[in-house]
N, CA and C of each residue as an Amber inpcrd file, in Angstrom:
protein
   276
 -28.1080000  -7.5620000  14.4270000 -27.4050000  -8.7510000  14.8390000
 -26.0160000  -8.3520000  15.3230000 -25.6820000  -8.7630000  16.5390000
 -24.3920000  -8.4080000  17.1190000 -23.5540000  -9.6140000  17.5270000
 -24.1150000 -10.8240000  17.4050000 -23.4230000 -12.0140000  17.9010000
 -23.7830000 -13.2120000  17.0360000 -22.7930000 -14.0430000  16.7790000
 -23.0130000 -15.2770000  16.0330000 -21.9730000 -16.2840000  16.4920000
 -22.4170000 -17.5170000  16.7300000 -21.4940000 -18.5740000  17.1120000
 -21.8620000 -19.8220000  16.3260000 -20.8400000 -20.4880000  15.7510000
 -21.1070000 -21.7000000  14.9900000 -19.8680000 -22.5770000  14.9680000
 -20.0770000 -23.8420000  14.6010000 -19.0050000 -24.8220000  14.4870000
 -18.5560000 -24.8940000  13.0360000 -17.2390000 -24.9960000  12.8430000
 -16.6970000 -25.1650000  11.4990000 -15.4270000 -25.9940000  11.5990000
 -15.4420000 -27.1550000  10.9960000 -14.2700000 -28.0270000  10.9460000
 -13.7290000 -28.3280000  12.3430000 -14.6170000 -28.5870000  13.2940000
 -14.2110000 -28.9390000  14.6500000 -13.8360000 -27.7760000  15.5400000
 -13.9700000 -26.5600000  15.0460000 -13.6620000 -25.3640000  15.8420000
 -14.9340000 -24.5690000  16.0740000 -14.9820000 -23.9000000  17.2070000
 -16.0920000 -22.9960000  17.4780000 -15.6440000 -21.5900000  17.1390000
 -16.3570000 -20.9580000  16.2390000 -16.0700000 -19.5770000  15.8700000
 -17.1290000 -18.6960000  16.5150000 -16.6910000 -17.7650000  17.3210000
 -17.5740000 -16.8250000  17.9970000 -17.3370000 -15.4490000  17.4000000
 -18.3790000 -14.8340000  16.9040000 -18.2710000 -13.5510000  16.2090000
 -19.0810000 -12.5050000  16.9680000 -18.4430000 -11.3740000  17.2070000
 -19.1050000 -10.2660000  17.8950000 -18.8890000  -8.9890000  17.1060000
 -19.9020000  -8.1880000  17.0720000 -19.8110000  -6.8770000  16.4330000
 -19.3540000  -5.8760000  17.4860000 -18.2360000  -5.1920000  17.2010000
 -17.7170000  -4.2020000  18.1420000 -16.8330000  -3.2240000  17.3890000
 -16.5990000  -2.0750000  18.0070000 -15.7330000  -1.0840000  17.3710000
 -14.2760000  -1.3950000  17.6830000 -13.4080000  -0.7070000  17.0040000
 -11.9680000  -0.8550000  17.2030000 -11.4140000   0.4810000  17.6650000
 -10.4270000   0.4750000  18.5550000  -9.8200000   1.7380000  18.9530000
  -9.2060000   2.4860000  17.7670000  -8.7970000   1.7490000  16.7410000
  -8.1720000   2.3810000  15.5740000  -9.1980000   3.0300000  14.6540000
 -10.4500000   2.5690000  14.7280000 -11.4930000   3.1100000  13.8470000
 -12.7550000   3.4040000  14.6570000 -12.7290000   4.4360000  15.4760000
 -13.9160000   4.7400000  16.2830000 -15.1290000   5.0050000  15.3980000
 -16.2540000   4.4810000  15.8080000 -17.4850000   4.6920000  15.0550000
 -17.7300000   3.6610000  13.9730000 -16.7680000   2.7780000  13.7430000
 -16.9260000   1.7320000  12.7430000 -16.9230000   0.3880000  13.4500000
 -17.9650000  -0.3970000  13.2560000 -18.0220000  -1.7160000  13.8760000
 -17.4330000  -2.7720000  12.9600000 -16.7480000  -3.7280000  13.5700000
 -16.1020000  -4.8300000  12.8760000 -16.6430000  -6.1490000  13.4150000
 -16.5460000  -7.1930000  12.6240000 -16.8340000  -8.5360000  13.1130000
 -15.5440000  -9.0810000  13.6910000 -15.5080000  -9.1960000  15.0190000
 -14.3630000  -9.7440000  15.7280000 -14.5950000 -11.2370000  15.8790000
 -13.5940000 -12.0230000  15.5330000 -13.7270000 -13.4750000  15.5530000
 -12.8080000 -14.0580000  16.6230000 -13.3810000 -14.8770000  17.4960000
 -12.6230000 -15.6810000  18.4470000 -12.7620000 -17.1280000  18.0090000
 -11.6380000 -17.8500000  17.9630000 -11.6450000 -19.2380000  17.5270000
 -11.2310000 -20.1020000  18.7060000 -11.9800000 -21.1720000  18.9500000
 -11.6310000 -22.0570000  20.0590000 -10.2270000 -22.6120000  19.8440000
  -9.4490000 -22.6450000  20.9140000  -8.0880000 -23.1480000  20.8370000
  -7.0530000 -22.0860000  20.4920000  -7.4720000 -20.8620000  20.2280000
  -6.5430000 -19.7760000  19.9260000  -6.7460000 -18.6340000  20.9130000
  -5.6790000 -17.9000000  21.1680000  -5.7790000 -16.7680000  22.0950000
  -5.9630000 -15.4460000  21.3570000  -5.6580000 -15.4300000  20.0690000
  -5.7700000 -14.2100000  19.2640000  -7.2070000 -14.0270000  18.7720000
  -7.6700000 -12.8060000  18.7360000  -8.9560000 -12.5370000  18.0830000
  -8.6680000 -11.7400000  16.8260000  -9.5630000 -11.8360000  15.8580000
  -9.3290000 -11.2470000  14.5470000 -10.4790000 -10.3220000  14.1720000
 -10.1500000  -9.1620000  13.6260000 -11.1650000  -8.2720000  13.0630000
 -11.2480000  -8.6140000  11.5850000 -12.2370000  -9.4090000  11.2240000
 -12.3110000  -9.9500000   9.8660000 -12.7270000  -8.8990000   8.8500000
 -13.8440000  -8.2420000   9.0980000 -14.3340000  -7.2230000   8.1750000
 -15.3890000  -6.3930000   8.8670000 -15.7420000  -5.2770000   8.2550000
 -16.7270000  -4.3680000   8.8480000 -18.1270000  -4.9650000   8.8080000
 -18.9260000  -4.5630000   9.7740000 -20.3140000  -5.0100000   9.7950000
 -21.1020000  -4.2500000   8.7350000 -22.1540000  -4.8820000   8.2610000
 -23.0330000  -4.2580000   7.2850000 -24.4730000  -4.4550000   7.7340000
 -25.3360000  -3.5820000   7.2910000 -26.7560000  -3.6840000   7.6320000
 -27.3630000  -4.9830000   7.1050000 -26.8060000  -5.5010000   6.0330000
 -27.3710000  -6.6950000   5.3860000 -26.8310000  -7.9990000   5.9650000
 -25.9980000  -7.9430000   7.0080000 -25.4420000  -9.1610000   7.5990000
 -26.5390000  -9.9990000   8.2440000 -26.5510000 -11.2800000   7.8980000
 -27.4590000 -12.2470000   8.4980000 -26.6320000 -13.4770000   8.8330000
 -27.1030000 -14.3530000   9.7050000 -26.3530000 -15.5800000   9.9850000
 -26.0910000 -16.3970000   8.7200000 -27.0290000 -16.3920000   7.7930000
 -26.8880000 -17.1840000   6.5710000 -25.7740000 -16.6690000   5.6630000
 -25.6040000 -15.3350000   5.5600000 -24.5490000 -14.8350000   4.6760000
 -23.2420000 -14.5680000   5.4190000 -23.2890000 -14.5310000   6.7430000
 -22.0880000 -14.2610000   7.5250000 -21.2520000 -15.5210000   7.7540000
 -21.9020000 -16.6520000   7.9840000 -21.1630000 -17.9030000   8.2450000
 -20.1580000 -18.2300000   7.1420000 -20.5610000 -18.2680000   5.8690000
 -19.5720000 -18.6160000   4.8430000 -18.4530000 -17.5790000   4.6970000
 -18.7590000 -16.3170000   4.9130000 -17.7250000 -15.2780000   4.8240000
 -16.6860000 -15.4530000   5.9240000 -17.1490000 -15.7250000   7.1350000
 -16.2340000 -15.8870000   8.2550000 -15.4350000 -17.1790000   8.1060000
 -16.0880000 -18.2600000   7.7030000 -15.3820000 -19.5300000   7.5010000
 -14.3130000 -19.3810000   6.4190000 -14.6210000 -18.6760000   5.3470000
 -13.6480000 -18.4590000   4.2680000 -12.4930000 -17.5820000   4.7580000
 -12.8000000 -16.5690000   5.5590000 -11.7550000 -15.6960000   6.1020000
 -10.8010000 -16.5010000   6.9740000 -11.3340000 -17.3590000   7.8200000
 -10.4760000 -18.1510000   8.7070000  -9.6950000 -19.2000000   7.9080000
 -10.3010000 -19.8070000   6.9060000  -9.5960000 -20.7770000   6.0580000
  -8.4280000 -20.0920000   5.3490000  -8.6360000 -18.8690000   4.8850000
  -7.5650000 -18.1080000   4.2450000  -6.4470000 -17.8080000   5.2430000
  -6.8130000 -17.4900000   6.4700000  -5.8190000 -17.2280000   7.5020000
  -4.9690000 -18.4690000   7.7550000  -5.6090000 -19.6430000   7.8220000
  -4.8700000 -20.8880000   8.0260000  -3.9500000 -21.1830000   6.8430000
  -4.4040000 -20.9030000   5.6360000  -3.5600000 -21.1170000   4.4540000
  -2.3490000 -20.1890000   4.4690000  -2.5480000 -18.9520000   4.8900000
  -1.4320000 -18.0060000   4.9860000  -0.4120000 -18.4720000   6.0190000
  -0.8870000 -19.0060000   7.1340000   0.0190000 -19.5070000   8.1640000
   0.8240000 -20.7040000   7.6710000   0.2310000 -21.5280000   6.8430000
   0.8800000 -22.7510000   6.3690000   1.9600000 -22.4710000   5.3240000
   1.8910000 -21.3210000   4.6590000   2.8980000 -20.9970000   3.6540000
   4.2490000 -20.8000000   4.3100000   5.3240000 -21.2190000   3.6410000
   6.6590000 -20.9790000   4.2090000   6.9660000 -19.4830000   4.2300000
   7.6840000 -19.0820000   5.2500000   8.0460000 -17.6710000   5.3610000
   9.1100000 -17.3240000   4.3410000   9.0680000 -16.1110000   3.8520000
  10.0760000 -15.6130000   2.9250000  10.9340000 -14.6110000   3.6890000
  12.1910000 -14.9220000   3.7910000  13.1060000 -14.0330000   4.4890000
  13.8250000 -13.1720000   3.4670000  13.7200000 -11.9050000   3.6350000
  14.3960000 -10.9600000   2.7450000  15.3760000 -10.1480000   3.5700000
  16.5620000  -9.9190000   3.0200000  17.5320000  -9.1330000   3.7900000
  17.0500000  -7.6940000   3.9350000  17.3880000  -7.1260000   5.0390000
  17.0720000  -5.7190000   5.2640000  17.8870000  -4.8800000   4.2880000
  17.3680000  -3.7610000   3.8830000  18.0530000  -2.9490000   2.8750000
  19.4270000  -2.5010000   3.3310000  19.6400000  -2.3640000   4.6500000
  20.9630000  -1.9400000   5.1170000  21.9570000  -3.0820000   5.0770000
  21.4820000  -4.3280000   4.9700000  22.3810000  -5.4700000   4.9540000
  22.7730000  -5.9110000   3.5570000  22.3200000  -5.2170000   2.5540000
  22.6600000  -5.5840000   1.1870000  24.1120000  -5.2110000   0.8860000
  24.7540000  -5.9800000   0.0080000  26.1360000  -5.6170000  -0.3380000
  26.1710000  -4.3010000  -1.1030000  27.2640000  -3.5980000  -0.9200000
  27.4080000  -2.3150000  -1.6100000  27.6640000  -2.5420000  -3.0880000
  27.2150000  -1.6130000  -3.8810000  27.4210000  -1.7070000  -5.3290000
  28.8960000  -1.4960000  -5.6390000  29.3620000  -2.1860000  -6.6620000
  30.7510000  -2.0290000  -7.0770000  30.9570000  -0.6330000  -7.6510000
  32.1140000  -0.0310000  -7.4150000  32.3510000   1.3030000  -7.9670000
  32.4030000   1.2330000  -9.5080000  32.0270000   2.2780000 -10.1590000
  32.0570000   2.2560000 -11.6210000  33.4900000   2.1230000 -12.1430000
  33.6050000   1.4400000 -13.2600000  34.9450000   1.2670000 -13.8480000
  35.3920000   2.5920000 -14.4720000  36.6660000   2.8650000 -14.2940000
  37.2560000   4.0820000 -14.8550000  37.9660000   3.6830000 -16.1390000
  37.6100000   4.3000000 -17.2780000  38.3010000   3.9500000 -18.5250000
  39.7570000   4.3860000 -18.4700000  40.6160000   3.5500000 -18.9980000
  42.0510000   3.8880000 -19.0020000  42.5750000   4.1260000 -20.3880000
């Protein structure tokens, strides 16, 4: 199986099995979602992948992605922008 397309929550999820330039020889499930321009490499393909077990995994992966996007961003100062430590006190 190299292709799967299904509807989930009003979106069309199109899944294709393909390799990645970063991992030659390893196939991933690439997900395209209607209304988005980004595609996602969700997880590696397995011999046991079937439409029945792949749909819930992909839907859960995309739901998790949406939840991550909805979380507020945490801004942390860069380590070079931190205030300098106070010099040690000299006993008098």
